[in-house]
N, C-alpha and C positions, 0 to 999 in steps of 0.2 A: 791555696790552703790557708794563707794568712788572712785573706779577706773573709773567709768563712769560719775563721777561728779553729781550724783543724791543725792537729799536731801528729807527726809520724809516731807510730807505736814502736818503742824500742824493745828488743828482745830482752827478757830477764836473764840476768847472769845465773848460770848453772851453779848450784851449790853441791859440792862433793860430800856425800854423806857416808859413802863406803870407802874406807881406807884400804888400799891393796896390801896384802901381806908382804913382808920384807923378802921372802924367799920365792916369790911367785915366778920370777924369771928363771930360776934354777930348779923349781920343783919337778921331780921326775914322774914318769908314767910307770908305776910299779906293777900295773896289771897287764899292759900290752895286749889288750883284747882277750885275755884269758879269764873268763868269768866263771871259773871253777875254783874249788878249794877242797882240801882234804878233810877239814873239820869245820864245824860252826864257829863263828867268831873270829876267823882268821882274815877274811877278806869281805868288805862291804862296799856296795856302790850306792850312790844317791842321785836323785834328780828332783826337779820341781815341775809340777804340771798345774793345770787350773780347772776349775769347775764353774760353769756359768750359773748365775742366779738372776732374778729380776732386779736385784738391788746392787749388782756388781759381782765381781769374781770372788771365789774362795780359792786360795792357793794351797796345794798339797805338796809337802816335802816328804820324801820317803827314804828309807834305808833298807836295802835288801841284802840278805846274806847269800854269798855265792855258793856255799855248800848246800844249804837246804832250800834255796830259792825263796825263802820266807821273807815277808815284810816284817822285819824285827823292830823297826821304828818308823813313826810317821807323826806329822803335825799338820794342822790346818789353821789358816788365819785369813783375814781380809787384806793381807799385804804380803810382800815378798822380802821383808827385811831379814837380815841375817839371823835374828832371834828364832825365826821359823825353823831353819835347818839345825840350829843348835838344839832346839827342843826335840827334833827327830833323832838326833844323836843321843840325847839324854835317855830317850825311851829305848833305843837300841842297846845301850850299855846296861840298862836295867833288865832287859829281857833276854839278852844273848851275851853271856860272859865273854869278854875279849881278853887278849894277851897283851900286856904292856910292851911297847917297843916292837911288837910283832904284827898286830892287827893293822890292816890297811883300810883306809877309806878313800874310795876313788870317785871322782866327779868330773864334770866338764869344767870349763873355765869361766863359768858365770861369776858375776861380781860378788855374789854372796859367798860362794865356795872359795873364792880367792881373796877374801877379805882378811885383814889382820885379826878381826874379832873371831872369825871362825878358826883361823890358824891357832890362836891362843886356846880356843875351846878344845880342839883336838889335842893340843899339847898337854892340857890339864889331865886328859885321860891317857896320855902317852900312846895315842893312835897316830900312825904314820899317814900323812897326807899324800895323795896321788892325783894327778890330773891328766886328762887326755890332751891331744894337740888342738890348737886353735882351728876351728872350722872343719874338724873331722868327726862327724857324728858317730861313726862306728866305734870310736874309742870309748864311748859310754853308752852304746846302743842298748845293752840289756837292761840298764836302769830305766829306760823309757818304756818298759813293758806295761807299767801302771798308767800310761796315758790312755789305756782302754778301761778306765774306771767307769762306773755306771752312768756318769754324766757325759761320757763320750763313747757309748756303745755303738753308735753309728756316726762316723765322722761327718757325713753329709747333713745329718739332722741331729745335732747334739741335744741332749736333754738340758732344759733350763729349769732349775729349781726355783720355787717361789721365794724362798728365804735362804740365807746362809746357814741357819740352824738346821734346816731340813737337809741341805746338801752335806753338811758335816756328819750328821747322823747316818745318812744313807751310805756315804763313802766309807766311814769307819766300819759299819756293819758289813759292807761288801769285802773290805780287806780281811776282817777277822773271820767271817763265816763263809765266804766264797773263795777268795784268793788263797788264803792260808789253809783253810779247812777242807775245801771240796775240789779245788781245781787241780787236775792231774797234770804232771809235767813229764814229758818224755825223757828229759835229762835225769829224772829221779826214778826211772823205771815205771812210769805211770803211777806214781804215788803222789800224795799231796805234800806240801811243805811241812805241815804239822806231823804227818806220818814219818817223813824222812828224819825230822829233828828228833822225834821220840825214839826211833830205832837207833840213831847214832848215839843218843844219850844213854840208852839202855846198854849198848855195847861198851861204852866208856865205863859205866858203873860196874858191869860184870868183870871187866878187865882189872 
């Protein structure tokens, strides 16, 4: 190598950009695989999935309400930074009133969800953080329902969008017009999330 002027390539030092939350080792699982709730805004679950495009991935972060099964918050970007899930929580707070120190947000132990930044974001809204156990997919299984977004309608031949803009537009439309508005859920008596939400809100107002 010396004769040919070659040098061994040294691995680059990894730079930690996501700081773990202080409470991550003691953070409880407040859901215990019970993905139901008596009213909207009491229990949310979240996950991150991806959409393929010709120019790279689009990442989708979602927040689902356990009572109405509705996607109450979501955000999309070309990266998986913690800001993505913070924006999804921001939308959920705007669209589905929560109860301070009562509402639970449950997720897996992904680095974004267990970061100090996200812990602070939930604390600002007084939302209780909850996480599943390491390596146990069932602890957050229901949140993964949106992995069947239009870009992954067939797992063997996923749709690949030409641009990120097209992917974002199609997925947002699918969430609002198909999943929330027309998809029937057996857990809701074969009603849509929007119908279940409307009925529950009407009962609350009448009471």
